[in-house]
C-alpha positions, -999 to 999 in steps of 0.1 A, spaced: -438 -75 361 -454 -69 320 -425 -59 295 -433 -31 278 -415 -18 239 -419 21 236 -414 28 206 -411 66 195 -392 85 171 -391 120 197 -361 113 223 -388 136 248 -419 117 241 -400 78 246 -379 91 278 -417 110 294 -442 71 280 -415 50 293 -409 68 329 -448 65 328 -453 35 322 -423 29 347 -443 47 376 -476 19 364 -455 -10 373 -436 -25 343 -408 -26 326 -395 -8 295 -376 -14 268 -371 18 245 -364 18 207 -360 53 189 -376 39 152 -391 7 149 -362 -9 131 -344 -10 168 -383 -24 183 -378 -54 154 -342 -62 166 -356 -60 201 -384 -86 196 -359 -106 183 -340 -108 220 -362 -117 244 -409 -116 247 -419 -88 249 -462 -83 271 -473 -53 250 -463 -29 221 -467 11 221 -461 27 192 -463 58 174 -479 62 141 -459 86 118 -419 76 121 -396 80 99 -380 51 72 -416 21 83 -450 37 106 -463 19 131 -487 7 109 -458 -7 90 -445 -16 127 -475 -33 133 -477 -56 100 -440 -71 102 -451 -75 141 -470 -106 129 -459 -118 106 -426 -124 124 -444 -134 164 -457 -170 172 -477 -154 196 -506 -127 193 -492 -98 210 -504 -66 214 -503 -33 194 -513 2 208 -509 29 188 -507 64 195 -514 92 175 -527 122 171 -550 113 138 -586 105 145 -595 99 101 -613 64 99 -592 56 68 -560 55 89 -576 28 124 -595 5 92 -557 1 78 -546 -1 112 -571 -27 118 -562 -47 88 -522 -44 96 -537 -57 132 -531 -31 153 -547 -40 192 -557 -4 204 -554 31 193 -545 56 220 -549 95 217 -524 119 219 -519 140 241 -536 114 263 -538 101 305 -518 85 319 -546 73 337 -565 63 301 -534 44 290 -534 26 319 -566 16 313 -553 5 276 -532 -12 288 -547 -34 314 -575 -42 287 -550 -58 263 -528 -79 287 -546 -81 318 -570 -116 313 
């Protein structure tokens, strides 16, 4: 079973995302912010990180940069956002973002993007 670290500052969105991922057969670790996410990464391996772009304290792009610095292997990072600005996407590529999903998204759209990132 693949493990996904879900990072979202909204409790409601995090619970919905977690439920959706569990229904798709994934083990889910929940984090309410980037600092919680980094602590979770220190405790064990994950196969994918899904993070919100805009969060208090540290953004999803800053989190991605920290993940790239700290982890020896390339964990895919999927960023969820309501923004569609090309500058944000460019900054994401520079930070090491593996993929984007536009909010609101459909369950199958999310599942397809996850499969693309973690299945060989």
